[in-house]
C-alpha positions in Angstrom: 0.0 0.0 0.0 1.2 3.5 -0.8 1.6 5.9 2.1 0.6 9.3 0.7 1.3 12.3 2.9 -1.0 15.3 2.4 -0.4 19.0 2.2 -3.5 21.2 2.3 -3.0 24.8 1.2 -4.5 28.1 2.3 -2.8 31.3 1.4 0.2 29.2 0.1 0.7 27.7 3.6 0.4 24.1 4.8 -2.7 23.8 7.0 -5.2 21.2 8.2 -8.9 21.6 8.7 -11.2 19.6 10.9 -14.1 18.0 9.0 -13.5 20.4 6.1 -14.5 23.4 8.3 -12.5 26.4 7.2 -13.1 28.0 10.6 -11.2 25.1 12.2 -7.9 25.8 10.5 -4.5 25.1 12.0 -1.4 26.3 10.2 1.6 23.9 10.3 4.2 25.4 8.0 4.4 28.6 6.0 6.7 26.9 3.5 5.0 23.8 2.0 8.1 23.0 0.0 10.0 22.2 3.2 7.3 19.8 4.2 7.3 18.1 0.8 11.1 17.7 0.9 10.9 16.2 4.4 8.5 13.6 3.0 10.8 12.9 0.1 13.8 12.6 2.3 12.0 10.0 4.4 11.6 7.8 1.3 8.0 8.6 0.5 7.3 8.9 -3.2 3.8 10.3 -3.5 2.1 13.5 -2.3 -1.6 14.5 -2.1 -1.7 18.3 -2.6 -5.0 20.1 -2.0 -5.8 23.7 -2.9 -8.4 24.6 -0.2 -8.5 28.2 -1.5 -9.3 26.7 -4.9 -12.0 24.4 -3.6 -13.8 27.4 -2.0 -13.3 29.7 -5.0 -14.1 26.9 -7.6 -10.9 27.7 -9.5 -7.3 26.7 -9.0 -5.4 29.3 -6.9 -2.3 27.7 -5.4 -0.7 26.4 -8.6 2.6 28.2 -8.0 3.1 26.0 -4.8 2.4 23.0 -6.9 4.9 24.1 -9.5 7.5 24.8 -6.8 7.2 21.4 -5.2 7.1 19.6 -8.6 10.2 21.4 -9.7 12.2 20.9 -6.4 11.2 17.3 -5.7 10.6 14.0 -7.6 7.3 13.3 -5.7 4.4 11.9 -7.7 1.9 14.6 -7.0 -1.9 14.2 -7.2 -3.6 17.6 -7.0 -7.1 18.5 -6.1 -9.2 21.5 -5.2 -10.8 24.0 -7.6 -10.2 22.1 -10.8 -13.4 23.1 -12.5 -12.5 24.0 -16.1 -10.3 22.9 -19.0 -8.0 25.8 -18.2 -7.7 24.8 -14.6 -6.8 21.2 -15.6 -4.1 22.4 -18.1 -2.6 24.7 -15.5 -2.4 21.9 -13.0 -0.7 19.4 -15.4 1.6 22.1 -16.8 2.6 23.0 -13.2 3.8 19.4 -12.6 0.9 17.3 -11.2 1.0 13.7 -12.3 -2.7 13.1 -11.4 -5.6 15.4 -10.8 -8.5 14.6 -8.5 -12.0 15.7 -9.6 -14.9 15.5 -7.2 -17.3 18.4 -7.5 -16.8 18.5 -11.3 -17.7 14.8 -11.6 -21.0 15.6 -9.9 -21.8 19.0 -11.4 -20.4 18.7 -14.9 -20.1 14.9 -15.6 -19.7 15.4 -19.4 -16.6 17.6 -18.9 -15.2 15.1 -16.4 -15.8 12.2 -18.7 -14.0 14.2 -21.5 -11.0 14.7 -19.2 -11.0 10.9 -18.5 -11.0 10.1 -22.2 -8.5 12.8 -23.1 -5.9 12.3 -20.4 -6.6 8.6 -19.6 -7.4 6.7 -16.4 -3.9 6.9 -15.0 -4.1 10.7 -14.9 -7.6 11.3 -13.5 -8.7 10.4 -10.0 -12.3 10.4 -8.9 -12.9 12.2 -5.7 -15.7 10.4 -3.9 -16.0 12.2 -0.6 -19.0 11.2 1.5 -20.9 12.3 4.5 -23.3 9.6 5.8 -22.5 7.7 2.6 -23.8 10.6 0.4 -21.4 12.6 -1.9 -20.2 15.9 -0.6 -18.8 18.6 -2.9 -17.2 22.1 -3.1 -14.7 21.6 -0.3 -17.5 19.6 1.6 -19.5 22.7 2.0 -22.4 21.2 -0.1 -24.1 17.9 0.5 -25.9 15.9 -2.2 -28.4 13.0 -2.4 -26.0 10.9 -4.4 -25.1 7.6 -2.8 -21.4 7.2 -2.8 -21.5 3.6 -4.1 -23.7 4.3 -7.0 -21.5 7.3 -7.8 -18.4 5.2 -7.9 -20.0 2.4 -9.9 -21.2 4.8 -12.5 -17.7 6.2 -13.0 -16.1 2.7 -13.0 -18.3 1.9 -16.0 -16.9 5.0 -17.7 -13.3 3.9 -17.2 -12.2 5.4 -13.8 -9.4 3.3 -12.2 -8.5 5.5 -9.2 -10.6 7.0 -6.4 -9.9 9.0 -3.3 -12.7 8.5 -0.8 -12.9 10.6 2.4 -15.5 10.1 5.1 -16.1 13.8 5.9 -17.3 12.9 9.4 -14.0 11.3 10.2 -11.6 13.8 8.6 -9.2 15.6 10.9 -10.6 14.0 14.1 -7.8 11.4 14.6 -10.5 8.9 15.5 -9.8 6.2 12.9 -10.7 5.8 9.3 -14.1 4.6 7.9 -13.1 1.0 7.4 -16.7 0.0 6.5 -16.8 2.6 3.7 -13.7 1.1 2.0 -14.8 -2.5 2.6 -18.2 -1.7 0.9 -16.4 0.1 -2.0 -14.2 -3.0 -2.5 -17.1 -5.3 -2.5 -18.8 -3.3 -5.3 -15.7 -2.4 -7.2 -13.1 -5.1 -7.3 -10.9 -3.5 -10.0 -10.8 0.0 -8.4 -7.6 1.5 -6.9 -9.0 2.8 -3.7 -7.1 5.5 -1.8 -8.4 5.9 1.8 -8.4 9.3 3.3 -9.5 10.8 6.6 -9.3 9.8 10.2 -5.9 8.0 10.3 -4.8 8.4 13.9 -1.9 6.0 14.4 0.1 3.2 12.8 -2.4 0.6 13.7 -5.0 2.3 11.5 -2.6 2.2 8.6 -1.7 -1.4 9.2 -5.4 -2.3 9.2 -6.0 -0.5 5.9 -2.9 -2.3 4.5 -4.4 -5.6 5.4 -7.5 -4.7 3.3 -5.1 -4.4 0.3 -6.1 -0.9 -0.6 -4.0 0.9 -3.2 -3.1 3.7 -0.8 -3.8 5.8 2.3 -3.6 9.5 2.7 -2.0 10.6 6.0 -2.3 14.2 7.1 -2.9 15.4 10.6 -1.5 12.2 12.2 1.9 13.2 10.7 1.7 16.9 11.7 0.5 16.1 15.3 3.3 13.5 15.8 0.9 10.5 16.0 3.0 8.6 13.4 6.7 9.3 12.4 8.0 9.5 8.9 10.4 6.7 9.7 7.4 4.4 10.6 5.7 5.4 7.4 8.8 4.8 5.3 8.9 1.2 6.5 5.3 0.6 5.5 5.3 2.4 2.1 5.6 0.1 -0.9 7.3 2.9 -2.9 7.3 3.6 -6.7 4.1 4.6 -8.4 2.7 4.8 -12.0 5.1 6.6 -14.3 
């Protein structure tokens, strides 16, 4: 299983939110590049970079931070937040992202998201399937929907999606453990899907339990920043590499 550290960006700084609530923001580092380099130095190979300003503004804002990290590290970066148009997508790929995560766009403009999937291929496009009470949440989790997460993922599987990042919004940032049932249910419905778990990881035992489920990857954020897991521990568990 890939261990994928996360950097969330507001005003170009590395922060974490609790349950996607912008009023519950904690800043960890004003220089995200330093954080990314620490991850790389620890032997981790991938990075989940989220533009929280972009998610709120519905357009990519922190692309210069992406460009800096992509230029100064060899990390395989997946980028999400605010990618709502063809122009946004081009900016993100040109700035060095290897994969782009689309959640809101897949709900609100499925034709455009499907066009991206066909144009750039299933290795480049990740489906964001963030859920609250098993219903899809969009726009930085500020909007709920009536779309059942499992139906949503199955629909996009039929259209060729191979990767999904799924966050249980109710778990995110609370350090109370991931939503194991969510990922088990996704696996049962979607055997061929590369599932990346996100949200709630609180310690090494959580990561080990997810690894036993044979998930593709796990995103770890606050647990790193709050010292619940060390980079040395994560390096030992990471399988390394990544699609080229």
